[in-house]
PyMOL Python script that loads the backbone (N, CA, C, O; Angstrom):
from pymol import cmd

cmd.read_pdbstr("""\
ATOM      1  N   ALA A   1       0.688  -1.110  -0.222  1.00  0.00           N
ATOM      2  CA  ALA A   1       0.118   0.053  -0.010  1.00  0.00           C
ATOM      3  C   ALA A   1       0.862   1.392   0.250  1.00  0.00           C
ATOM      4  O   ALA A   1       0.511   2.487  -0.189  1.00  0.00           O
ATOM      5  N   ALA A   2       1.899   1.147   1.001  1.00  0.00           N
ATOM      6  CA  ALA A   2       2.803   2.556   0.912  1.00  0.00           C
ATOM      7  C   ALA A   2       3.285   2.591  -0.470  1.00  0.00           C
ATOM      8  O   ALA A   2       3.230   3.688  -1.026  1.00  0.00           O
ATOM      9  N   ASP A   3       3.725   1.645  -1.095  1.00  0.00           N
ATOM     10  CA  ASP A   3       4.348   1.643  -2.415  1.00  0.00           C
ATOM     11  C   ASP A   3       3.420   2.468  -3.956  1.00  0.00           C
ATOM     12  O   ASP A   3       3.823   3.063  -4.956  1.00  0.00           O
ATOM     13  N   LEU A   4       1.788   2.011  -3.330  1.00  0.00           N
ATOM     14  CA  LEU A   4       1.077   3.143  -4.208  1.00  0.00           C
ATOM     15  C   LEU A   4       0.896   4.086  -3.957  1.00  0.00           C
ATOM     16  O   LEU A   4       0.533   4.907  -4.799  1.00  0.00           O
ATOM     17  N   ILE A   5       1.114   4.458  -2.369  1.00  0.00           N
ATOM     18  CA  ILE A   5       0.838   6.212  -2.402  1.00  0.00           C
ATOM     19  C   ILE A   5       2.072   6.827  -2.764  1.00  0.00           C
ATOM     20  O   ILE A   5       2.031   8.053  -2.865  1.00  0.00           O
ATOM     21  N   LEU A   6       3.166   6.257  -2.985  1.00  0.00           N
ATOM     22  CA  LEU A   6       4.402   7.137  -3.075  1.00  0.00           C
ATOM     23  C   LEU A   6       4.523   7.091  -4.813  1.00  0.00           C
ATOM     24  O   LEU A   6       5.058   7.997  -5.452  1.00  0.00           O
ATOM     25  N   LYS A   7       4.001   6.027  -5.352  1.00  0.00           N
ATOM     26  CA  LYS A   7       3.651   6.115  -7.090  1.00  0.00           C
ATOM     27  C   LYS A   7       2.667   7.176  -6.999  1.00  0.00           C
ATOM     28  O   LYS A   7       3.072   8.187  -7.572  1.00  0.00           O
ATOM     29  N   GLY A   8       1.455   7.311  -6.453  1.00  0.00           N
ATOM     30  CA  GLY A   8       0.590   8.353  -6.958  1.00  0.00           C
ATOM     31  C   GLY A   8       1.341   9.811  -6.239  1.00  0.00           C
ATOM     32  O   GLY A   8       1.110  10.880  -6.804  1.00  0.00           O
ATOM     33  N   LEU A   9       1.901   9.806  -5.456  1.00  0.00           N
ATOM     34  CA  LEU A   9       2.491  11.229  -5.027  1.00  0.00           C
ATOM     35  C   LEU A   9       3.147  11.639  -6.280  1.00  0.00           C
ATOM     36  O   LEU A   9       2.785  12.635  -6.906  1.00  0.00           O
ATOM     37  N   SER A  10       4.188  10.812  -6.674  1.00  0.00           N
ATOM     38  CA  SER A  10       5.056  11.187  -7.293  1.00  0.00           C
ATOM     39  C   SER A  10       4.519  11.615  -8.619  1.00  0.00           C
ATOM     40  O   SER A  10       5.023  12.583  -9.189  1.00  0.00           O
ATOM     41  N   GLY A  11       3.397  10.867  -9.209  1.00  0.00           N
ATOM     42  CA  GLY A  11       2.998  10.837 -10.590  1.00  0.00           C
ATOM     43  C   GLY A  11       2.141  12.444 -10.460  1.00  0.00           C
ATOM     44  O   GLY A  11       2.133  13.304 -11.341  1.00  0.00           O
ATOM     45  N   ALA A  12       1.624  12.507  -9.437  1.00  0.00           N
ATOM     46  CA  ALA A  12       0.904  14.004  -9.249  1.00  0.00           C
ATOM     47  C   ALA A  12       1.621  14.792  -9.275  1.00  0.00           C
ATOM     48  O   ALA A  12       1.420  15.717 -10.062  1.00  0.00           O
ATOM     49  N   ILE A  13       2.803  14.801  -8.423  1.00  0.00           N
ATOM     50  CA  ILE A  13       3.777  16.286  -8.673  1.00  0.00           C
ATOM     51  C   ILE A  13       4.279  16.492  -9.864  1.00  0.00           C
ATOM     52  O   ILE A  13       4.413  17.607 -10.369  1.00  0.00           O
ATOM     53  N   ALA A  14       4.686  15.076 -10.553  1.00  0.00           N
ATOM     54  CA  ALA A  14       5.296  15.084 -11.832  1.00  0.00           C
ATOM     55  C   ALA A  14       4.347  15.875 -12.755  1.00  0.00           C
ATOM     56  O   ALA A  14       4.747  16.578 -13.683  1.00  0.00           O
ATOM     57  N   SER A  15       2.995  15.690 -12.400  1.00  0.00           N
ATOM     58  CA  SER A  15       1.813  16.152 -13.747  1.00  0.00           C
ATOM     59  C   SER A  15       1.796  18.008 -13.477  1.00  0.00           C
ATOM     60  O   SER A  15       1.227  18.776 -14.253  1.00  0.00           O
ATOM     61  N   LYS A  16       2.400  18.367 -12.463  1.00  0.00           N
ATOM     62  CA  LYS A  16       2.166  19.783 -12.035  1.00  0.00           C
ATOM     63  C   LYS A  16       0.959  20.422 -11.790  1.00  0.00           C
ATOM     64  O   LYS A  16       0.808  21.637 -11.908  1.00  0.00           O
ATOM     65  N   ARG A  17      -0.097  19.467 -11.375  1.00  0.00           N
ATOM     66  CA  ARG A  17      -1.293  19.779 -11.264  1.00  0.00           C
ATOM     67  C   ARG A  17      -1.464  19.635  -9.547  1.00  0.00           C
ATOM     68  O   ARG A  17      -2.055  18.669  -9.064  1.00  0.00           O
ATOM     69  N   VAL A  18      -0.963  20.550  -8.835  1.00  0.00           N
ATOM     70  CA  VAL A  18      -1.017  20.544  -7.105  1.00  0.00           C
ATOM     71  C   VAL A  18      -1.723  21.722  -6.419  1.00  0.00           C
ATOM     72  O   VAL A  18      -2.072  22.798  -6.905  1.00  0.00           O
ATOM     73  N   THR A  19      -1.843  21.270  -5.212  1.00  0.00           N
ATOM     74  CA  THR A  19      -2.157  22.310  -4.422  1.00  0.00           C
ATOM     75  C   THR A  19      -1.435  23.532  -4.041  1.00  0.00           C
ATOM     76  O   THR A  19      -0.212  23.424  -4.131  1.00  0.00           O
ATOM     77  N   TYR A  20      -1.843  24.571  -3.673  1.00  0.00           N
ATOM     78  CA  TYR A  20      -1.020  25.966  -3.534  1.00  0.00           C
ATOM     79  C   TYR A  20       0.282  25.838  -2.868  1.00  0.00           C
ATOM     80  O   TYR A  20       1.270  26.440  -3.289  1.00  0.00           O
ATOM     81  N   ASP A  21       0.310  25.118  -1.904  1.00  0.00           N
ATOM     82  CA  ASP A  21       1.801  25.020  -1.181  1.00  0.00           C
ATOM     83  C   ASP A  21       2.700  24.525  -2.301  1.00  0.00           C
ATOM     84  O   ASP A  21       3.763  25.116  -2.490  1.00  0.00           O
ATOM     85  N   PHE A  22       2.376  23.529  -3.031  1.00  0.00           N
ATOM     86  CA  PHE A  22       3.305  22.733  -4.054  1.00  0.00           C
ATOM     87  C   PHE A  22       3.410  23.623  -5.157  1.00  0.00           C
ATOM     88  O   PHE A  22       4.417  23.564  -5.863  1.00  0.00           O
ATOM     89  N   ALA A  23       2.374  24.560  -5.435  1.00  0.00           N
ATOM     90  CA  ALA A  23       2.406  25.031  -6.699  1.00  0.00           C
ATOM     91  C   ALA A  23       3.472  26.574  -6.642  1.00  0.00           C
ATOM     92  O   ALA A  23       4.200  26.994  -7.541  1.00  0.00           O
ATOM     93  N   ARG A  24       3.286  27.040  -5.566  1.00  0.00           N
ATOM     94  CA  ARG A  24       4.086  28.105  -5.167  1.00  0.00           C
ATOM     95  C   ARG A  24       5.708  28.156  -5.302  1.00  0.00           C
ATOM     96  O   ARG A  24       6.405  29.158  -5.465  1.00  0.00           O
ATOM     97  N   LEU A  25       6.191  26.547  -5.168  1.00  0.00           N
ATOM     98  CA  LEU A  25       7.623  26.376  -5.214  1.00  0.00           C
ATOM     99  C   LEU A  25       7.742  25.926  -6.321  1.00  0.00           C
ATOM    100  O   LEU A  25       8.933  25.743  -6.576  1.00  0.00           O
ATOM    101  N   MET A  26       6.908  25.577  -7.336  1.00  0.00           N
ATOM    102  CA  MET A  26       6.959  24.873  -8.731  1.00  0.00           C
ATOM    103  C   MET A  26       7.167  25.914 -10.049  1.00  0.00           C
ATOM    104  O   MET A  26       6.360  26.842 -10.002  1.00  0.00           O
ATOM    105  N   ASP A  27       7.790  25.945 -10.846  1.00  0.00           N
ATOM    106  CA  ASP A  27       7.683  26.497 -12.071  1.00  0.00           C
ATOM    107  C   ASP A  27       6.874  25.765 -12.876  1.00  0.00           C
ATOM    108  O   ASP A  27       7.008  24.554 -13.054  1.00  0.00           O
ATOM    109  N   GLY A  28       5.646  26.770 -13.602  1.00  0.00           N
ATOM    110  CA  GLY A  28       4.899  26.033 -14.156  1.00  0.00           C
ATOM    111  C   GLY A  28       3.600  25.350 -13.907  1.00  0.00           C
ATOM    112  O   GLY A  28       2.904  24.988 -14.856  1.00  0.00           O
ATOM    113  N   ALA A  29       3.257  25.167 -12.714  1.00  0.00           N
ATOM    114  CA  ALA A  29       2.708  24.454 -11.974  1.00  0.00           C
ATOM    115  C   ALA A  29       1.174  24.840 -12.096  1.00  0.00           C
ATOM    116  O   ALA A  29       0.921  26.035 -12.254  1.00  0.00           O
ATOM    117  N   THR A  30       0.085  23.890 -12.034  1.00  0.00           N
ATOM    118  CA  THR A  30      -1.321  24.535 -12.326  1.00  0.00           C
ATOM    119  C   THR A  30      -1.784  24.285 -10.655  1.00  0.00           C
ATOM    120  O   THR A  30      -1.440  23.212 -10.159  1.00  0.00           O
ATOM    121  N   GLU A  31      -2.334  24.985 -10.044  1.00  0.00           N
ATOM    122  CA  GLU A  31      -2.927  25.182  -8.473  1.00  0.00           C
ATOM    123  C   GLU A  31      -4.606  24.527  -8.890  1.00  0.00           C
ATOM    124  O   GLU A  31      -5.385  24.826  -9.794  1.00  0.00           O
ATOM    125  N   ILE A  32      -4.677  23.623  -7.876  1.00  0.00           N
ATOM    126  CA  ILE A  32      -5.715  22.795  -7.791  1.00  0.00           C
ATOM    127  C   ILE A  32      -6.009  22.690  -6.492  1.00  0.00           C
ATOM    128  O   ILE A  32      -5.086  22.756  -5.679  1.00  0.00           O
ATOM    129  N   LYS A  33      -7.382  22.502  -6.045  1.00  0.00           N
ATOM    130  CA  LYS A  33      -8.267  22.144  -4.856  1.00  0.00           C
ATOM    131  C   LYS A  33      -7.586  20.955  -4.020  1.00  0.00           C
ATOM    132  O   LYS A  33      -7.018  20.210  -4.819  1.00  0.00           O
ATOM    133  N   CYS A  34      -7.444  20.525  -2.739  1.00  0.00           N
ATOM    134  CA  CYS A  34      -7.030  19.636  -2.185  1.00  0.00           C
ATOM    135  C   CYS A  34      -7.824  18.464  -2.891  1.00  0.00           C
ATOM    136  O   CYS A  34      -7.153  17.534  -3.339  1.00  0.00           O
ATOM    137  N   SER A  35      -8.813  18.443  -2.988  1.00  0.00           N
ATOM    138  CA  SER A  35      -9.929  17.375  -3.475  1.00  0.00           C
ATOM    139  C   SER A  35      -9.811  17.051  -4.687  1.00  0.00           C
ATOM    140  O   SER A  35     -10.312  15.992  -5.066  1.00  0.00           O
ATOM    141  N   GLN A  36      -9.082  17.936  -5.630  1.00  0.00           N
ATOM    142  CA  GLN A  36      -8.814  17.429  -7.253  1.00  0.00           C
ATOM    143  C   GLN A  36      -7.462  16.816  -7.033  1.00  0.00           C
ATOM    144  O   GLN A  36      -7.166  15.824  -7.699  1.00  0.00           O
ATOM    145  N   PHE A  37      -6.370  17.452  -5.915  1.00  0.00           N
ATOM    146  CA  PHE A  37      -5.091  16.600  -5.931  1.00  0.00           C
ATOM    147  C   PHE A  37      -5.149  15.246  -5.408  1.00  0.00           C
ATOM    148  O   PHE A  37      -4.310  14.405  -5.730  1.00  0.00           O
ATOM    149  N   GLY A  38      -6.324  14.951  -4.435  1.00  0.00           N
ATOM    150  CA  GLY A  38      -6.374  13.586  -4.030  1.00  0.00           C
ATOM    151  C   GLY A  38      -6.962  12.649  -5.098  1.00  0.00           C
ATOM    152  O   GLY A  38      -6.718  11.442  -5.097  1.00  0.00           O
ATOM    153  N   ASP A  39      -7.912  13.374  -6.201  1.00  0.00           N
ATOM    154  CA  ASP A  39      -7.900  12.478  -7.309  1.00  0.00           C
ATOM    155  C   ASP A  39      -6.937  12.305  -8.128  1.00  0.00           C
ATOM    156  O   ASP A  39      -6.812  11.221  -8.699  1.00  0.00           O
ATOM    157  N   ASN A  40      -5.956  13.481  -8.371  1.00  0.00           N
ATOM    158  CA  ASN A  40      -4.959  13.235  -9.179  1.00  0.00           C
ATOM    159  C   ASN A  40      -4.024  12.209  -8.857  1.00  0.00           C
ATOM    160  O   ASN A  40      -3.414  11.483  -9.642  1.00  0.00           O
ATOM    161  N   VAL A  41      -3.978  12.233  -7.499  1.00  0.00           N
ATOM    162  CA  VAL A  41      -2.921  11.298  -6.710  1.00  0.00           C
ATOM    163  C   VAL A  41      -3.429   9.538  -6.922  1.00  0.00           C
ATOM    164  O   VAL A  41      -2.730   8.535  -7.063  1.00  0.00           O
ATOM    165  N   ILE A  42      -5.049   9.718  -6.867  1.00  0.00           N
ATOM    166  CA  ILE A  42      -5.534   8.309  -7.173  1.00  0.00           C
ATOM    167  C   ILE A  42      -5.535   7.833  -8.608  1.00  0.00           C
ATOM    168  O   ILE A  42      -5.627   6.645  -8.915  1.00  0.00           O
ATOM    169  N   GLU A  43      -5.435   8.765  -9.412  1.00  0.00           N
ATOM    170  CA  GLU A  43      -5.371   8.431 -10.873  1.00  0.00           C
ATOM    171  C   GLU A  43      -3.751   8.059 -11.052  1.00  0.00           C
ATOM    172  O   GLU A  43      -3.715   7.217 -11.950  1.00  0.00           O
ATOM    173  N   HIS A  44      -2.766   8.254 -10.707  1.00  0.00           N
ATOM    174  CA  HIS A  44      -1.401   7.991 -10.822  1.00  0.00           C
ATOM    175  C   HIS A  44      -1.059   6.864  -9.973  1.00  0.00           C
ATOM    176  O   HIS A  44       0.113   6.510 -10.104  1.00  0.00           O
ATOM    177  N   MET A  45      -1.836   6.116  -9.032  1.00  0.00           N
ATOM    178  CA  MET A  45      -1.738   4.771  -8.548  1.00  0.00           C
ATOM    179  C   MET A  45      -1.222   3.505  -9.378  1.00  0.00           C
ATOM    180  O   MET A  45      -1.184   2.394  -8.849  1.00  0.00           O
TER     181      MET A  45
END
""", "prot")
cmd.dss("prot")
cmd.show_as("cartoon", "prot")
cmd.util.cbc("prot")
cmd.orient("prot")
């Protein structure tokens, strides 16, 4: 299960569709809501 979570987080961050806290630290990132980020993590699992 932990490997799936890490895979999901890595994929979500790599897609640059992230929440405000990540977006302010990344060039070219798209800021999305927390619930959307959760969906993005699940998509990348």
